[in-house]
Each structure stands twice: as structure tokens, then as C-alpha cells.
C-alpha positions as CSV (number, residue, x, y, z in Angstrom):
1,M,0.5,-10.8,41.8
2,L,0.7,-7.3,41.5
3,K,0.7,-6.3,44.9
4,P,1.9,-2.8,46.5
5,L,4.9,-3.9,47.9
6,E,6.2,-5.8,44.6
7,L,5.5,-2.7,42.6
8,F,7.4,-0.3,44.8
9,I,10.4,-2.4,45.0
10,A,10.1,-3.1,41.3
11,L,10.4,0.8,40.4
12,R,12.8,1.2,43.6
13,Y,15.3,-1.3,41.6
14,T,14.8,0.5,38.2
15,R,15.9,3.9,39.5
16,A,19.5,4.2,39.4
17,K,22.1,3.9,42.6
18,R,25.3,5.0,43.2
19,R,26.8,1.5,42.6
20,N,24.7,0.3,39.5
21,H,25.0,3.5,37.0
22,F,25.8,0.6,34.8
23,I,22.8,-1.5,34.7
24,S,20.4,1.9,34.7
25,F,22.5,2.7,31.6
26,I,22.1,-0.8,30.0
27,S,18.3,-0.2,31.2
28,L,18.3,3.0,29.2
29,I,20.1,1.6,25.9
30,S,16.7,-1.2,26.0
31,M,14.3,1.6,26.5
32,L,15.9,3.6,23.6
33,G,16.7,0.6,21.4
34,I,12.5,-0.5,21.7
35,A,11.9,3.3,21.1
36,L,13.8,3.5,18.0
37,G,12.6,0.1,16.6
38,V,9.0,1.2,17.5
39,T,9.3,4.6,15.6
40,A,10.9,3.0,12.7
41,L,8.1,0.2,12.5
42,I,5.4,2.6,12.7
43,T,6.6,5.0,10.2
44,V,7.9,2.8,7.3
45,M,4.8,0.8,7.7
46,S,2.6,4.5,7.2
47,V,5.0,5.3,4.2
48,M,4.1,1.5,2.6
49,N,0.7,2.5,3.3
50,G,1.0,5.7,1.6
51,F,2.7,4.5,-1.6
52,S,0.2,1.7,-1.8
53,T,-2.8,3.9,-1.4
54,E,-1.3,6.7,-3.9
55,V,-0.5,3.7,-6.6
56,R,-3.8,2.1,-6.1
57,N,-5.5,5.4,-6.6
58,R,-3.5,6.1,-10.0
59,I,-4.7,2.7,-11.0
60,L,-8.2,3.5,-10.4
61,G,-7.6,6.7,-12.1
62,V,-7.8,4.8,-15.3
63,V,-9.3,0.9,-14.5
64,A,-12.7,0.4,-13.7
65,H,-14.0,-0.7,-9.9
66,A,-15.6,-3.4,-11.9
67,T,-16.1,-4.2,-15.6
68,I,-18.8,-6.4,-17.1
69,T,-18.0,-7.9,-20.8
70,G,-19.8,-10.2,-22.9
71,V,-19.0,-13.9,-23.7
72,G,-16.9,-14.6,-26.8
73,D,-15.8,-11.6,-29.3
74,E,-19.2,-10.4,-30.3
75,G,-18.9,-7.9,-27.2
76,L,-22.4,-6.4,-25.9
77,R,-25.4,-5.2,-28.1
78,D,-27.5,-4.8,-25.3
79,W,-25.3,-2.4,-22.8
80,R,-27.9,0.3,-22.8
81,T,-30.6,-2.6,-21.7
82,L,-27.5,-3.9,-19.1
83,A,-27.1,-0.3,-17.7
84,G,-30.6,-0.3,-17.0
85,M,-30.7,-3.3,-14.7
86,L,-27.7,-1.7,-13.3
87,G,-29.3,1.3,-12.1
88,R,-31.1,-0.6,-9.5
89,Y,-28.0,-1.4,-7.5
90,P,-27.4,1.8,-5.0
91,Q,-23.9,0.9,-4.8
92,V,-23.0,1.8,-8.8
93,V,-22.3,5.6,-9.1
94,G,-20.9,5.4,-12.4
95,L,-21.4,3.6,-15.8
96,A,-19.5,3.9,-19.2
97,P,-18.9,1.5,-22.1
98,Y,-15.9,1.0,-24.3
99,V,-14.8,-0.9,-27.1
100,H,-10.9,-2.6,-26.1
101,G,-9.0,-3.8,-28.7
102,Q,-4.8,-3.4,-29.5
103,G,-3.1,-2.0,-32.9
104,M,0.3,-0.6,-33.5
105,L,0.9,3.1,-34.0
106,A,3.1,4.1,-36.8
107,N,4.7,7.8,-37.0
108,G,7.5,7.3,-39.9
109,A,10.3,5.4,-38.4
110,E,8.8,5.2,-35.1
111,V,6.8,2.1,-34.3
112,S,5.1,1.0,-30.9
113,G,2.2,-1.3,-30.1
114,T,-0.6,0.1,-28.2
115,L,-3.9,-0.7,-26.3
116,I,-7.1,1.1,-27.9
117,R,-9.8,2.3,-26.1
118,G,-12.8,3.6,-27.5
119,I,-15.0,5.6,-25.1
120,L,-17.9,8.4,-25.0
121,P,-16.2,11.6,-24.2
122,D,-19.0,12.8,-22.0
123,E,-19.5,9.3,-19.8
124,E,-16.1,8.5,-19.3
125,P,-15.4,10.8,-16.3
126,K,-17.9,8.9,-14.6
127,V,-15.9,5.9,-14.0
128,S,-12.2,7.5,-14.4
129,D,-9.8,10.1,-14.0
130,L,-8.6,10.7,-17.1
131,G,-10.4,13.8,-17.9
132,S,-8.0,15.1,-15.1
133,K,-5.2,13.9,-16.1
134,M,-4.8,15.6,-19.5
135,V,-1.6,17.4,-20.2
136,A,-2.7,18.7,-23.8
137,G,-6.0,18.7,-25.1
138,H,-9.2,17.4,-23.3
139,L,-11.5,14.7,-23.6
140,G,-14.3,16.2,-25.4
141,N,-11.9,16.9,-28.4
142,L,-12.8,13.6,-29.3
143,K,-15.9,13.8,-31.6
144,S,-17.2,10.4,-33.7
145,G,-16.1,10.4,-37.4
146,E,-13.3,12.4,-37.0
147,F,-10.9,9.9,-36.2
148,G,-9.0,11.8,-33.1
149,I,-6.8,10.1,-30.8
150,I,-5.6,11.0,-27.5
151,L,-2.3,9.2,-26.3
152,G,-0.5,8.6,-23.4
153,K,2.4,10.7,-22.4
154,G,4.8,8.2,-22.6
155,L,3.1,7.0,-25.8
156,A,3.4,10.3,-27.7
157,D,6.8,11.2,-26.3
158,S,8.4,7.7,-27.8
159,L,6.9,8.1,-31.2
160,G,7.7,12.4,-31.1
161,L,4.1,13.1,-31.3
162,W,1.9,16.1,-30.0
163,M,-1.3,18.2,-30.5
164,G,-2.2,18.5,-34.2
165,D,0.2,15.5,-35.4
166,K,-0.8,12.6,-37.6
167,V,-0.4,9.4,-36.9
168,S,-1.0,6.0,-38.3
169,L,-3.0,2.9,-36.8
170,L,-2.9,-0.4,-38.2
171,T,-5.3,-3.2,-36.3
172,P,-5.6,-6.8,-36.9
173,Q,-8.5,-6.9,-38.0
174,A,-8.1,-7.7,-42.0
175,N,-8.9,-6.4,-45.1
176,V,-9.2,-8.9,-48.1
177,T,-8.3,-6.8,-51.4
178,P,-7.0,-8.1,-54.7
179,A,-3.4,-7.7,-53.5
180,G,-4.5,-10.5,-50.9
181,I,-5.0,-9.8,-47.3
182,M,-3.7,-7.0,-45.7
183,P,-4.4,-5.7,-42.0
184,R,-6.3,-2.4,-41.2
185,F,-5.2,1.0,-41.7
186,K,-6.1,4.5,-40.5
187,R,-4.9,7.7,-40.1
188,F,-5.6,9.5,-36.8
189,T,-5.0,13.2,-35.6
190,V,-3.9,13.6,-32.1
191,V,-6.3,15.7,-30.2
192,G,-4.8,15.0,-26.7
193,V,-2.3,14.1,-24.7
194,F,-2.9,12.4,-20.8
195,E,-0.1,11.4,-18.3
196,A,-1.6,9.1,-15.8
197,G,1.7,8.6,-13.6
198,M,1.8,5.1,-14.1
199,N,4.1,3.7,-17.0
200,E,1.8,1.3,-17.7
201,Y,-0.8,3.2,-19.1
202,D,1.1,6.2,-20.2
203,S,3.2,4.4,-22.7
204,A,0.9,1.9,-24.2
205,L,-2.9,3.1,-23.8
206,A,-4.4,5.2,-26.7
207,L,-8.3,7.0,-26.2
208,M,-10.6,7.2,-29.4
209,H,-14.3,8.0,-29.6
210,L,-16.6,4.8,-29.1
211,D,-17.8,5.0,-32.4
212,D,-14.2,5.3,-34.2
213,A,-13.5,2.6,-32.1
214,A,-16.2,0.0,-32.8
215,K,-15.9,0.8,-36.3
216,L,-12.1,0.2,-36.5
217,M,-12.7,-3.2,-34.7
218,R,-15.7,-4.2,-36.8
219,M,-18.2,-4.0,-33.7
220,E,-20.6,-1.6,-35.4
221,G,-24.0,-1.5,-32.8
222,A,-21.8,-3.3,-30.0
223,V,-19.2,-2.6,-27.0
224,S,-16.5,-4.5,-25.6
225,G,-18.3,-4.2,-22.2
226,V,-19.2,-1.8,-19.7
227,R,-17.2,-0.3,-17.1
228,L,-18.4,0.6,-13.5
229,K,-17.7,3.1,-10.6
230,L,-18.7,2.4,-6.9
231,D,-19.1,4.0,-3.9
232,D,-17.1,2.3,-2.0
233,L,-14.1,0.7,-4.2
234,Y,-13.4,-2.5,-1.7
235,A,-16.9,-3.5,-2.4
236,A,-16.3,-4.3,-5.8
237,P,-15.1,-8.2,-5.1
238,R,-18.6,-8.6,-3.0
239,L,-21.0,-6.8,-5.5
240,S,-19.1,-8.8,-8.5
241,R,-20.3,-12.0,-7.0
242,Q,-23.6,-10.8,-6.5
243,L,-24.0,-9.6,-10.1
244,S,-22.8,-13.0,-11.6
245,E,-25.5,-14.7,-9.4
246,E,-28.3,-12.0,-10.7
247,L,-27.0,-11.3,-13.6
248,P,-28.7,-13.2,-16.6
249,I,-26.3,-15.5,-18.4
250,G,-23.8,-14.1,-21.0
251,Y,-22.3,-11.5,-18.9
252,M,-18.3,-11.7,-17.1
253,I,-18.0,-9.6,-14.4
254,S,-14.5,-8.9,-13.2
255,N,-13.1,-6.1,-10.9
256,W,-10.2,-4.1,-10.1
257,T,-8.5,-6.3,-7.5
258,T,-8.4,-9.6,-10.1
259,E,-7.5,-7.2,-12.5
260,N,-4.3,-6.4,-10.5
261,V,-4.0,-9.1,-8.6
262,N,0.1,-9.8,-8.9
263,Y,0.8,-6.1,-8.0
264,F,-1.8,-6.0,-4.7
265,R,-0.2,-9.1,-3.5
266,A,3.4,-8.1,-4.4
267,V,2.9,-4.9,-2.3
268,Q,1.2,-7.1,0.5
269,M,4.3,-9.6,0.4
270,E,6.6,-6.2,0.8
271,K,4.9,-5.3,3.6
272,T,4.9,-8.2,5.5
273,A,8.8,-8.8,4.7
274,M,9.1,-5.5,6.1
275,F,7.6,-5.8,8.9
276,I,9.0,-8.9,9.9
277,I,12.4,-7.4,9.3
278,L,12.1,-4.2,11.6
279,L,10.4,-6.0,14.1
280,L,13.9,-8.1,14.5
281,V,15.2,-4.7,15.6
282,V,12.8,-4.4,18.3
283,T,13.2,-7.9,19.5
284,V,16.7,-7.0,19.9
285,A,15.8,-4.5,22.3
286,A,13.3,-6.4,24.0
287,F,16.0,-9.4,24.6
288,N,18.1,-6.5,26.2
289,I,16.0,-6.6,28.9
290,V,17.0,-10.1,29.6
291,S,20.7,-9.0,29.9
292,T,19.2,-6.0,32.4
293,L,17.3,-8.1,34.4
294,V,20.2,-10.7,34.6
295,M,23.0,-8.5,36.3
296,V,20.3,-6.8,38.4
297,V,19.2,-10.5,39.9
298,A,23.3,-11.3,40.5
299,D,23.7,-7.6,41.9
300,K,20.5,-8.0,44.1
301,K,20.9,-11.7,45.4
302,A,21.4,-10.5,48.8
303,D,18.6,-8.4,48.7
304,I,16.7,-11.1,47.5
305,A,17.5,-13.8,50.2
306,I,16.6,-11.1,52.9
307,L,13.1,-10.8,51.2
308,R,12.5,-14.1,51.1
309,T,13.5,-14.6,55.0
310,L,11.2,-12.0,55.5
311,G,8.4,-14.3,54.3
312,S,8.1,-13.3,50.6
313,S,7.2,-16.2,48.2
314,P,9.0,-16.8,44.8
315,R,6.2,-15.5,42.9
316,S,6.4,-12.2,44.8
317,I,10.3,-12.1,43.9
318,M,9.3,-13.2,40.7
319,A,6.6,-10.4,40.4
320,I,9.0,-7.7,41.3
321,F,11.3,-8.5,38.2
322,M,8.7,-9.1,35.8
323,I,7.3,-5.6,36.8
324,Q,11.1,-3.9,36.6
325,G,11.3,-5.1,32.8
326,V,8.1,-4.2,32.1
327,V,8.3,-1.2,32.9
328,I,11.0,-0.8,30.3
329,G,9.4,-2.1,27.6
330,M,6.5,0.0,28.5
331,I,8.5,3.3,28.4
332,G,10.0,2.2,25.2
333,T,7.0,1.5,23.5
334,L,5.2,4.3,24.7
335,L,8.1,6.6,23.5
336,G,8.2,4.7,20.2
337,A,4.7,5.0,19.4
338,V,4.5,8.5,20.4
339,G,8.0,9.2,18.2
340,G,6.2,6.8,15.7
341,V,3.1,8.7,15.4
342,A,4.4,12.2,14.8
343,L,7.0,11.4,12.4
344,A,4.6,9.6,10.4
345,L,2.2,12.6,10.5
346,N,4.9,14.7,9.2
347,V,7.0,12.7,6.9
348,G,5.4,15.6,4.4
349,T,7.4,18.1,6.2
350,V,10.7,16.0,7.4
351,V,11.7,14.7,4.0
352,P,11.6,17.9,2.0
353,A,13.8,19.0,5.3
354,I,16.0,16.5,5.0
355,E,16.3,16.5,0.8
356,Q,17.6,20.0,1.7
357,L,20.0,19.7,4.0
358,L,21.5,16.8,2.1
359,G,21.3,18.8,-1.3
360,M,19.7,15.4,-3.2
361,K,16.1,14.6,-4.1
362,F,15.2,10.9,-3.0
363,L,12.6,10.2,-5.6
364,A,13.9,12.3,-8.9
365,A,11.2,13.3,-11.1
366,E,13.0,11.8,-14.0
367,V,13.1,8.3,-12.3
368,Y,10.1,8.1,-10.5
369,Y,6.6,8.9,-11.4
370,I,5.7,9.5,-7.3
371,T,8.7,12.3,-6.4
372,E,7.0,13.2,-2.9
373,V,7.4,10.4,0.0
374,P,3.5,9.8,0.7
375,S,2.4,8.8,4.5
376,E,-0.9,6.9,5.6
377,M,-1.0,5.9,9.7
378,S,-3.1,3.7,10.5
379,W,-3.8,3.3,14.4
380,L,-4.3,-0.2,14.0
381,D,-1.0,-0.6,12.6
382,V,0.3,1.4,15.6
383,A,-2.0,-0.6,18.0
384,K,-0.3,-4.0,16.4
385,I,3.4,-2.7,16.8
386,S,2.5,-1.8,20.2
387,G,1.0,-4.5,21.6
388,V,3.8,-6.9,19.8
389,S,6.4,-4.7,21.2
390,F,5.0,-5.2,24.7
391,V,4.7,-8.9,24.4
392,L,7.8,-9.4,23.4
393,S,9.2,-7.1,26.6
394,L,6.7,-9.1,28.6
395,L,8.5,-12.4,27.0
396,A,11.9,-11.3,27.6
397,T,11.3,-10.5,31.8
398,L,10.5,-14.4,32.2
399,Y,13.6,-16.1,32.6
400,P,15.7,-13.8,34.9
401,A,12.3,-13.4,36.8
402,W,12.0,-17.3,37.3
403,H,16.0,-17.4,37.9
404,A,15.5,-14.9,40.9
405,A,12.5,-16.6,42.5
406,R,14.7,-19.8,42.6
407,T,17.1,-18.3,44.6
408,Q,18.2,-19.9,47.9
409,P,18.5,-17.6,50.6
410,A,20.6,-19.7,52.4
411,E,23.2,-20.0,49.3
412,A,22.8,-16.0,48.6
413,L,23.6,-15.1,52.0
414,R,26.4,-17.5,52.9
415,Y,29.3,-15.1,51.6
416,E,27.9,-12.2,52.9
């Protein structure tokens, strides 16, 4: 079907002639439309990949890859034994115990609910990046028995606290006193402030030493669970299933994908919706090829009739116009792919230049935690987008090419 003759004629029809400049202009618009759509798709998908990766990294800077807890409220009393069992799994590169609870922090008239996490300062860096997120103090300031506390920056700001300040913590665990049942109350000293870059943690999370948290939560000698860091974060679901089957009864295993499932589903849904919306741009540009080829077929009816009388088959005629449309689509797709890859790889340079030109900041620091536009290009996305664009261009050629193949020589030459 793709003989040299058909290819030669199709390429000849693609080039401009003295009497069909308008058709060539429409062809150029079709190419540019496809190129623009493909460029936009590749760039937007890369930026969305970048934002997804950036937020995921920030979440995993606070949340462990996998977590093992006990069944019930008693927690784990044999976490060191569990740590020994986990040592035989090469995927586990870090492990740290923790105590989890809830409470209410009060500083004068300012009150805020908080999530309490008791940690071992020497072990915590093995499973999270909180040590590198400190804006004041450091994890080593947490010492057993001294009742120090490290607050998220948003939480500290809302309570008006900073290094060295005192804060009162009330917990749901009650004390029985002569005056009746009273909530547990303890004064802490702020020994550090962290900023993870996620409002969910910066405005609600408070860290303290594991021993202090265990006393506060009445879990002396036990921990809420063990947090794990893996060599491959994407292996967490598989390892969780493996641990569920191989560990003794009495342990519950979760991982970062299930703990944040709603967020990642929302990101995937947004990415899919954006892909479909921008694909419509490519679709409209691709179907401009239909109008281009219809005009070419009408302009070349006499040529088609002559080719038919010289022995060309309807299949050859169809191939000529399909090749012409495919050439337009292929050039547009290649231009778009090159432009999209170049733009996606240089978003970090292009966006600041546009911001400087317009005199505005797209992601203001006082509003957004992510102030730079990240980009993470995936060659698989580039291949998918280019492939879809090429297929749409090919489909757009079918009707005009089929219509040209049905041209009857006698009818076409009747008025010539």
C-alpha cells in the first residue's frame, strides 16, 4: 500500500502550489495545533508529576513507609523482639518505635488540639526526615524525664510559642482525685520547632521523648508500634502483605499508600482529568486534518481521475491521502514532543523568567508551601502522548481518503 509512487504524490500534494496556498495554510495550522497540544500535554503532565512527587516526599518525610502496631489498646511490649524478626528482611533499612496519642495544648487563652508522637531521638532519623526539617533546636533536645516537646511551626505560631516557652498538655487519660475524675495535665518546655512543609503535620503534630509519652499515655514498658523505612518505597504494599502472612498473630501492618489513599486517588483523578481535557486540544487539531484533506480531495479530483485512468487502484488513491494526513500529523507530533520535552526539562528556568517579566509570583510563599513549580518528565508519558496524537492523526485521514478512493473518473472529468 505504501509504494514509492503514492509516497511521492502525497509529499508533492503536501507542498504549497501557486493555486492552493490556502490549503497549505490550513495544513500548517493543523501541524501547529497538534504541536501546541502535544507540548501542553507533556508539560502539564510533567508538572503534575513534579507536584505529586514533591508532596509525596514531604508526606514520607513525616510518615513511615510501613507501620506495625499491636491489636488493641495495650500496644507492643515486645517491640525489640519484633525488631529482631524484621532484621531478616533486606527491604527494611530503618526501624524506630513510637508512642501515639492525642491531647490538647494550652498557652494562656490559646488552645489547640494536637497529635502526640513519642520518639527515640537517636532512632527517629532512620525512618523520617524530621531531623532535617528543624527550624529551631534539634531532636537531641528531647531527653527522657525532662518533658521537652517539639512542635510543628504552624502549631507553635497558633499558640504563640517558641524555644524555651512553657506549654500545658491535657490528655484524655483521666486521673481519679478527691475532686472527681480529672484529665491528665502536664507542663512541657518547648525545645524545638520543625517545618515539614505539610500543613496537616505542621499545625497538629507534637514530638516528645518516647519514655515521656509512654508515661503520659500510661503505656510504661510498651509502644504504640514500630515504624519502618524501606529501600524502595513502592515495595511497601508488597512487603506489608508478606509481613501479614509471615509474622505471628497479634500484629497489624499498614503502609503509606493506605494511610494516604484518598490523597493519592485525588491526585490520580486530577491527572487523568487534565490529560483528557488537554487531549481535546490535540483532537481538535487532528481533526483539522479532515478539513484539509477534504479540500485537497476537492481540488485534486481531476488528478485523481487521471490517476485512475492510468491504472491506479482505489487503494492507491486512499494511500496517497492517508500518507499526506499522516505526514501532517507526524510533523506536528514530533514538533510537539520536542517542544514539550524541552519545556518540561526547563520549567525551573522558564517559570521564574515569566514571573519576573509579569512582576508576580505564581506560588506565593505566604499562601503555598511549595513555592517553586516542580517538573518531573516521564519518557513513558511522552511516548503515550505522542502515540495517541499519531493515532488521532491517522484516524482523521480515513474519511477523506476513503472519499477520494470512491471518486469516479468519468464524473470528475465531465466538466474539465
